[in-house]
C-alpha positions, 0 to 999 in steps of 0.5 A, a space after each residue: 235204257 230205253 224202252 223204246 230201243 229195247 223193245 223190236 219194233 214189228 213192221 207195219 203190215 197193211 191189208 193186200 185187199 187194199 190196194 191203190 190199183 183202179 180200173 184204167 178207164 179210156 177215151 171211147 172217141 181217142 183212146 187214152 186214159 181218162 182222169 177223174 178231173 176230165 172225165 165226162 160219161 153219156 150214153 155210159 161212155 166215158 170221154 174226156 171233156 175237150 173230145 166230147 164233140 158233134 159228129 156233125 161239125 165239131 163243136 165241142 158238146 157238153 152235158 146239156 147240148 148233145 142228142 144222141 142216136 145209134 152212139 152218135 154225138 150230136 149238137 142240139 142244132 146240127 140234130 134236129 137240122 139232120 131230123 128236120 131235113 128228110 124229115 125222119 131219124 133215118 135217112 136225115 142220118 144217113 141211114 136205111 129207112 126203117 120200113 125197108 128192113 121190114 119183110 115183104 107181106 105175101 098175101 098167098 100165106 096169108 088165109 083167114 079163119 072163119 
């Protein structure tokens, strides 16, 4: 008689704290699942390598060829071109100038203490 058959075989218990469930990562550009082999992270945003493109010309970008401003990604030539066109980051990229956001100073409300 074989001793292996005589003893009861117990099923292997696996730890319930260990699971294969991982957080699903989604591409910022296309909202589809990003798998580890195609994952690219720029400015704490996750992209597919093929979705990481210049906003101005849609050229494919990589971590060495992009410049970011206010959550938008540009190729370096277009980032420089848009900056140089108006001489500042706001007007060149279609936003209101920063100096217009400042409140005007009232000369009446200013008092000098002597």
